[in-house]
N, C-alpha and C positions, 0 to 999 in steps of 0.2 A: 487611644488604646495602646497599651504597651505590647511589644512583641513577646510571644511565648518564651523565647530563648533568653529574654532579659529578666525573667522572673527569678528571684533569688531564694525562693522557698527551699528549705533543705530536704534532703532525701531521707525518709524514714529508714532506720537501721535494718529493718527486716525486708527491704526491697532490694532486689539484685542491682548491683552497681551498674550493670550493663543497661539498665532501664531508666537511667537518670533523666535523659532527655524526654522520654515519654511522660515520666512523672511530672516534670516541670511544665510541660505543655498542658497537661490536664489540670494540674494544680493552679496554673495561671488562669485558665478559663473558668475554673470554679471560683477563684477569688474575685474575679471580675464579673461574675454572674453571666458568663457567656458559654456555659457548658452545652454542648450539642445534645439534642434529645436522642439522636441515634448515632452510635459509634460502632465501628467495625475494627476489632483487634485481629491482626493477622500474625500468627506465630505458631510455634510448636506448643502443644498443651503439656509442657513440662512443669515441674514444681515451681520454679521462679516465676513463670508466667501466671500460674494459678494463684500464687501468693500475691502477686501484683494486683490481680483482679479482686482478691479478697480485701486488700487494703483500700483499693479504690472504692469498693462497695461500702466499706466502713466510713470513708471520707464523705460519701453522699448521704449516709444515714446517721452519722454521729450526732448526738445531742448537742455537742459544743458548737457545731456549725462553723468551725474555724478552717484554716488552711491545711490543717493536719488532723487526722482522726485521733481521738484521745486513747483509744484501745481499751478504755476502762468502763465507759458508760454501758448501760444495759443493752443499748442497740448495737454497739461495737461487739459486745460479747455474743449477742444473738447471731450476728453475721459470722463471727468466728466459729460458732458451733453449727452453722447451717440451719438456724431455726428462725430467722427473721421473717415475719408474716408479710412484709412488703417486698420480698424478693421471690420472684418466680423463675425457676430454672428449667429450661426446655432442652432436651437432648435426644438423639436417636434412641429408639426403644431397645435396640441391640447393637453391639459393637459392629461398626462398618455399615450399619443400615441407614436408611434415609430418615429425615424428619418428614412426617406425613402431614397432609392438609388438616386432618382432624386435630392434631396437636396445636396448630396455629389458629384454627377457628376458635378453640377454647380461649385463646388470648383476647379475642375481640371483645368479650364481656369483661374479662379480668382487667384489661388495660384501662378501662373507664371507671373502675371502682375508686373510691376515695381511699388514700393510704390509711392504714390503721394506726401507725405510730409516728410517722415522720412526714416530711413534705412530699416525698416521692415514693412511687412504686418503681421497682427496678425489674425489668424483664431481661434475663440472660438467655441467649440462644446459642448453646454449644454446638459446634459443628454445623454452623449456618450454611457452609458450603455443601452440606449433605441434604439440604432441602430439595424436594422434587419441585418441578415447575409449578404445580398447583399450590403447594405450600408457600412457595416464594411469592406467587401472585396474591395469595391471601394475606401474607404479611405486608406486602406493598400497600394494600388498601389501608392498613393501620398506619404505616409510616408516612403516607401522604398527608394525613390529618391526625397527627398524634395528639392524644390528650395531654394537656399542659403538665399534669402531675406525674407522667410516666416517662421513664428513661429506658432506652433500649441499648443493650450491649450485645453485639453479635460477635461470636468467636469463630474464626475460620483458620484453616491451615493453608488455604490457597484461595485465589480469587476467581480462577478460570470458570468455575461452575456457578457462580452467583450471577443473577440477572443484572445487566447494566442498570436497569431502573432501580433495583435495590441498592446497588453501589452508589448511585447518584444521591440517595437519601441519607447516606452515612458519611461521617468523618472517618477516614481510614487511618489507623495507626499501626505501624509495622513493628514487630519485635524480632530481634535476632534470635536464632535457635542455638541452644547449647549443644545440639547434635553435631555441629561441624567443628567443635573443638577437638584438638588432638587427643586421642585415647589409645593406649597400648593394650587395654583389656576392655572388652565390651561391657563387662559388669560395672565399669565406671559410669556408664550411662544411667544405671538404676537409681543412683542418688538424685538424679534430676527429675524423677517421675514419682508421683504418689504411690505408696504401697497399695498393691491390688490393681493398679491401672494396667491396661493391656500392654503398654510399652514396658513397664517394669517386669511384668510376668514373662514376656518373650525374651527380654534381656537375660533373665535367669536361666533360660534354656540355650544360651549362646554357644556353649561348648557342644551341646547335642546337635545344633544346627551346623556349626563349623565342621564337626566330625562327619556329618552327612555330605557336605560339599567335598571334603577331602576323599571320602570313600568313593564318590562318583568319579572324581578326577583320576584316582588310582585304579578305577574299574573294578573295585572290590565289591561294589553293590550296584545293582541296576537302578537307573534314574527313576523308574516307575515305583520301586520300593521306597526310595527316599521321599518321593512326592506323596505317596500314601501316608508315610509317617508324619509328614508335615501337614496333613489334613486337619490335625488338631488345632492349628493356628488360624486366626483370621487372616485372610489373604492380604488385605491392605496393610496390616501391622507387620506381617512377615516380609512383604516387599519393602516396607520402610526399613526394617532391620537389615535385610540383605543389601539394600542400597548403601546404608551406613558402613557395612562391613567392607564392601568393595571400594567405596570412597576412602575409607581409612587405610586400606592396603596401598592405595595410590599415595597417600600422605607419607606412609612409612617408607615406601620405595624412594620417594623424592627426598625426604629428610634423612640424610645419611648420618645425622648426629644422634638419631635414636639408638639407644643401647639395646641390642637384641635380647639381652638377658631380662629386660623389663617388659618384653612383649609376650603375649600369650603364645604358647608353642604353635597352635594351629594357625595363628596369623603369620608367624615366621615362616611356616611351610608355604602358605598361600602367597606370601610376598615373593618367595623364590620361584614358585611353580607358575604363577600367573604373570604373563607378559602384559605390558601396557595395552597392546591391542586387544587382548582378551578381555581385560577389565572394561575398556570403553565399550566393547560389544555387549557385555553383560549388563552394564549400567543402562545402555540404550534400550535393551529388551525390558528391563525393569521399569524404566520411564514410560515405555509404551503401555505396559500393563497398568501402571498407576494412572495414566491419562484415561484409559478405558474405565477404570473404577470410578474416577472422579466425575465422569459423565454418566454414571449409574448404568453402564452397560453390563449385561449379564455375561459373566465369565465362568467357565467350568474350571474350578480351582485345580483339580487334579491334572487336567490336560495342560493348563497354563504352566504349572510347576514342572510337569514332565518336559514340556518344550524348553523351558529355561535350563533344566538340568541336562537334557540331551545336548543343548548348545554348549554347555560347560564341558561336557565329556568330549564333544567333537572339537571344540576350540582348543582343548588341551593338546590335541595332536596338530591342529592347523597352525597354531602359533609357536609350536615347540621348535 
């Protein structure tokens, strides 16, 4: 058997260059008929990641059955349009919500059906890390004795909330996030996420969110007022965005070569006003909230945001 990294298959032009090693690994397994029945992809659900997943699905279902999808056959086209009958996509019923046991139970019959058009049925579970314990145990029963014609693709942004028994049944492939790339304007993030996604929508509100942070720091607005205004956002997505903002401020502070004229004015203000100790403290608070969310703990969103903003207001004096 040849090593995955020795495979010389080329990278399709519409796959992100940062994902070359992952593509070679999967392509080699496919070419040598050693594709795992259960795979777990860990990364940010941005556009390059989702494009990779679409092309992988086309590889599995393409009529040509080669080492590359043709992108032209009816099956490739059906995948591209989200219409292939042999692909079942499971995700939380609402943004930030869990995957429930009833959604997984429905797969127990679907997984054993004969594929309609190709050799395989493909079951994609988006936000697999949001499965509650009952759902994860129900899925485990299928993964322990998977039907030969069914492939499972689990998508997750973190591993900490997935059952070890589920992890043991999957080949894990990690993807670097584009979120950690240097940005001088938050709107640069929007291009990496599908139009209408929760991430793209909150990025478009970046100046509104940054203005709220600055107003609290200047004591022009009470933290409770800003926390109430932010109630329109999903807490998990908002924490994700705030984490990126504070992390990027750290990058701008360290990277003295960044031209201030290219940086969003609000970020320039925060770069000057926020001391490193303040940023570390705020990021730690955000991480704590994110861990609670990842473990499906109930959090009062308004109170959590008030606590974070009061800390920002207080730290503005403590670290000055």
